[in-house]
C-alpha positions, 0 to 999 in steps of 0.5 A: 506560443505552441503550447498555449494554441494547443490548450485554446484548441483542447479547452474550446469554447467557454460554458456561458455563466449560470443565470438567475434561473441557476438552480432550476437549469442545473437540475434539468441539465443534470437529470436529462443527462442521467437519463442518457447515462448507460447503467454500470453501478450495482444496485446500492451505487444506483441509489446515489450515483446514478447512471454513468457512461464509461468514457474510453480512452482517447488512443489519438490525444496529445498531450502538452507535457512541457506547459508552464505548470508542469515547467514551473513545478519542476524548477520547485522539485530541481530545487529539492534535489527532487527527479522530475522526469518520472514524475512527468511520465507518470503524469503524462500517462494519468492525463493520457487515460482521463475523460477528454477535455472535449466530450460532453458526458461520461466518467473515466475511473482510475488508479494511482498505484505507488508504495507506502511513504514513497511520496504519491502526493508529488505525483497527484500534484504533477498530474494536476499541473499536467492535467491544467496544461491540458485545459482542465479547469475543475479539479478536487482533491478529496485527503483523509479527515485529519486535519494535520494532513490535510493541512499538510496537503493543501499547503504543498499544492499551493506551493507547487500550483500558484497558477491555479486558485486553491480553495480550501473548506474554509473558503467556499461559502464566501468566496462563490462569485470569486469561484466562478470567475477563477473557473473561467480563467486560470482554473479552481482545485477544491481541497476537502477532507473525507468528512460528512459536513465538509463533503455537503458543503462541498457538492453544494458549492460546486452547483453553485459555482458553476463548476458541475459543468466543466470537465473535472478530475477528481483525486481522492487520496488514500480512497481505500480508506474511507471512501468505499461503501462500508454497509455491504451485505447489510440488511439495508443496503444505502450506501455509508455516509462518507461514500454517498455524498462522494458519488453525489459528488461524482454524479453532479460533475457531467464529466470527470475523471475519478481517480483513486490514489493509494498504496494499499489498492486491495480493497478496490481491486476487489470491488465487484467488477461492476463496482463504480469504485474499481479502478479500470485504469492503473499508472504505476507509480515507483518510488525515486532514488533513495527510497528504502522499502519492503525489498530491504526489510522483507524481501529476505528472511535474515535481513540485517536490519530486522532484529526479531523479539520474543512473542512474549515481549508484546504480552510484557508491555501490553499487561496491567503491569508492564515491564521492559522487555529487554527487546525494547530496551536494546532498541532503546540503546541501539536508537541512542547509540544510532542517533548519536552518531549520525549527530556526530557525522553531522547527518542531521540533528532530529531523529526518531524512534516508533513504538507501536504495539496497541491501539489502546491508550491505557498501553500507550500511557503505560509504556511511555512510563515504563520508557521514562524510567529507562530513559531517566535511569540511563541519563542518571548513570551517564551522568553520575556513573552509579553502577547497579545490576539495571546499568551493568545491563544498559552497558552491555546493550550500548556496546553491543549496539554500538559493535552491530552498527560498526560492522561494514560500517567505516568512519563512525566516531570511536564508542568513546566519543559517542558515549560522551556526547550522548551524555550531553545531549540525552537530556534532550529526549522528548516521549510523546504519545500520539493518538486521538487525545491530541487534536492533531496527532502530529509529532514534535522534532524538537529534540535530537531524540524523539520517541513517539509512542502510538496507535493508529495516529501512527499509521496511514499517511503519517510519515516520521522524519529521520526514524532510525528504530522501529518497535512494532508489536501491533496484534490482531486476531484478524489482520488485514493486508491493507492495514499491515502495510500501511504501519510500515513507517519504516519505509520511505526515503531512509537511505542517509540513515539505513546503516543505523537503521533496525526494526524491532518485531516478533517473528510471525510479525516479521512473516507478515510483512513478508509475504505481504511484501511478495503479494505487493510485489505479485499484484504490480508485476501483473499491473505492469505486464497488462497495463491496458488491461482490468486485473482481476482480483489480488491475494495475500496468503493466511491474511485477510485483503482488506476489511469485509465491510467494504467486500462483497463476500462472494468475491475470490481470488489470489495468486499472480499470473506466470508465477509458480508456487510449492510448498515449503513444508511438504508432509514427508513422514510414513504415517503422514504420506505412505498411502498417498504416495502409493495412490500418486503413484498410481495415478502417475504411473503412465506419465514419463519422466520427460516432456510433458502432456496436456491433460484436463484440468480435473487431472490436476485438480485430482492431484492436488488432493493428494498432497499434504502441506505442514499447516505451519508452512510460509509461504503462499502455498495450500493445496485447497487454495490453488484448487479454489484457483483451479475452479476458476481457472477452469472457466477459461482453460479445459486443459493444462500440462502435466509434467512428471520427474521421478528419482529426485534426492532432495537433501533434507531441511525443515524449510525448502527454498528451491525443488526445481531448476528453471530448466523443469518448466522453461521448456513448457509453455506459459499459456495453460495451466501447469503442474509440475511433480517431483517424486522425491526417493525421500532417503534423507527423510523418513526413508518415505518416497513422497511427491512435491507439486510446482503450479505455475499459473498461466500468463495472463491480466489477472492476480487471484486473491482469496477473500477467506481467512484460512 
């Protein structure tokens, strides 16, 4: 009863129903409201969304966290062994930031920032439940324009929130009276794909049902994918169609909170400071127990869960006359051994293998044919024992896979048991091509061994069940951080299968994923430290953050606040740096090797101009990028800290992991940019002294990100 009383007080009096002059009344109210709004939009956004006011969060808002909707959801989650406490906590954080249900106008723009395959939909549903418990009755959920994903989302919402009316895109036009009634009673969730036809119908339905007058929360799932304006920078600056319709949808509501949901917010954070698609508050969604992500696969260069294949393998597969390369053969053998072990251990009955190397359908079909031939040959060998050069190699690869899985993995069946079982069930292999030729792109999991081949359909939003092996070789001349990260289908709640899981890919793609993982963590760390402040931007070395048609080309950015960076492969040969060392010696002659000095930022820039890094150096360091960041830092800082250390004798290594100790920087305040210059005697290098720079960004609420492809 206490919760019900809070809700009644929170909701206030109900709105009047529409009259026969509905359309005229709607137009008049909206126009009057828009005239009162304060403009925050850029010119191309004003054409569509009009003027809004950014409504600040109410710090005195009381949040009901144990209402009926949340209680029912918690019961369902507990039956699935999903911990609900963290979900409820994050839902409360979302509801604390939405526009107060008592307000008469305004908008807030938020972001729910999750990780790939981490269960963001559960967090979205928990936020819906808590908002409903706190008086909200009108909601919109926008999903990807993928029928399978749309049906998956609306089904989960219906199962989780039976106390709210959920209406999908097929139900709007013939249920207007019912929707009006339910808006006054238990509330309505409108679920739509981001499709031009459906969004037009949704906008019409919002006006026709009086939903526009209700305080509304719009959840835009995968908001960075289709919702942004893709016409930025074009001569005709009218917004792209989907963006214009979503902007119109937002405009139609007098009180609204627009919450973007994604694991790849790079494009959102790189919107202009006054963009209506740049979040002003962010809620970090952390994965639950059993989640396997970048920390497992890509935090360590020598991760045992990676198997590096030659770059040439991908070229062989995507040629006009494809041949099955050795790495792909081994990955298939690994899959058969790993899946059969899990089958014998009663750890499941259906397992998946993913081959993702190209967008072209002709490649998909060619790869299917060569994999089909290889698996047929294996079945033939196992069943009738035919020995030839191909089957001898199969035996070798199967044994290698078993031996590798056996390391540190006690209690697994013997090799003979695995082979006997594989012989019996290898016919239960289903090789599927998943691309746009298939209407919904949904994989089948009817067989024990499911080998999936495809391109874009295997990317964003798709969860592949019991994925054990990923063979990844998707090549592009202009990789994008958010796109590549969405290809990480190996992430997810997969701890059960980790001991038999592997990712096969070329070294340069492993490096790309490592850089993405590092930058993603930096961004999340900055947001975690500065929850109540806006993040200025984000960054990734050598990879575009997102597609350029959704970014203002003038946006720059990119390193994490408070973090330190240094070159992993500095140039050191006499002919390369002898003269530069002399210049640095002269510039640093007056700075003693103890303590630190406060110096003009211009001196830091001058020093960095005389350091050099191998163009193939891994990691985030590039002098030109630090110099660009310094240009931005100079807007807020007129000085920096400089510390000089001489007579260092670093042992030679082709790739540096550490060049300084914590004591080198710990005694220096972190409120200004800091440059640590380490003079190496170079005895083990080329018998030439050289300087290694270490740059630490000051603590703050930013993460620099460059919209360049250097």
